[in-house]
C-alpha positions, 0 to 999 in steps of 0.5 A: 471515513473511518481511519485505522492505524496499523500498529503493534500492540506493544509499540507504545512510543509509535502509538503515542506519537500517532495519536498526538498527531491525529488529535492535533488535526481533530481526526478520530481514529482507531488502532488496528493491532498489527499481526506478527509474522510468526503468528501469521505463519503458525495460524496458516492465515495465507494459503501459501507463501512462495519463498522461491518466487519471493526471492526472485521478485525481490532479490532477498528472502522473505522475512517474517516482518514482511509477512506480518505487514502484508497480513496486517494490510490484508486484514484491513482490506477484509475489514473494509469489505465487512464494514461495507464502507471506504477506510483510510489505512495508515501505518504508525510511522507516519509524519503528517504534513500541513493540509492532511485534514483537508486531504482526508475530506477530499479523499472521502469525496472521491474514493468511490470513483477511484477505488484506491487513493494514497496520500503519502509523498513519493519519488520515482513515480509516474502519474497522470493528472486527472482533476483539480479538487479544491486545493488538491490535485488528483492523479492516477499513477502509471508507475506506482511508488513503494510504501503503503503508509497512508491510503484509502480503499473502497470495499470493491477494491479491497475485495479485489485485493483480498481475493488475489492475495490468498498466496503471497510472493512479494511484500505488500507494497510491491503487490500494490504497485502491480496494477496490471496484475490486480486490476485496481488503478492506484490514485494519489493526491497532491500536495502530499500531506503524509511522509515518513518519520524517522521511525520509518528507519527503525521498522522491523521489516528492514532486517533482511538476510542477503543471499549470493546472487548467482548468474542464473537467478540474476538473469531470471530476475532481470528478465522478470523485471523487464516483463513487469515494465512491459506489462506496466507500460501496456496497462498504463496506455489502456488506462489513458483511454477516455472513459477508463478512470477506475479500470486497468483492463 
């Protein structure tokens, strides 16, 4: 399975660190030049960017860094479809943990069945045990954690994600969380073999402008989050039915 690391062309330190870590565990990879938000907007890569919906969904205005990050991941999904084979997609601020090479091997053997598997550590997530895979355990998330630092995707799943992101209205990791919207169940594998490095605190997408929270917007945001939770719970219950490994419908 091919591994791609999303990284800005001029992020020399990050690229050197990523190359060193993957080289130490004997894994080949390619860099994928991350897209800058300014250029994404200038090129009209997305059919639309709904800034009002973004503000309502996240509580903060859309940033160019987040737009570039979303476009970079979506471009990797498109590449997955074009190549016709599963890919592992990583962001360049990762920190590998023991067992990563073995986890990659297990992911390669299970990705066709699952569609989307993430390997990074997480908090505040809910998940359902699916199966034991050697030294690893395969889980299906019923509440997906934030971040898209390291995941593998099939062409079928990638095509589904590409089709539903012609217009964007939230960051890419928030979109991925909503399996009840895009219809692709999200799986994980433990023990976790990837986590955030200290570079994650230096990412350019964290610099966001704040806006005053009016009563009207706050109420609408609260009601929307309640609606998401209801949809998530319903979809999770459907997924738990026998014979529904790779579907949320």
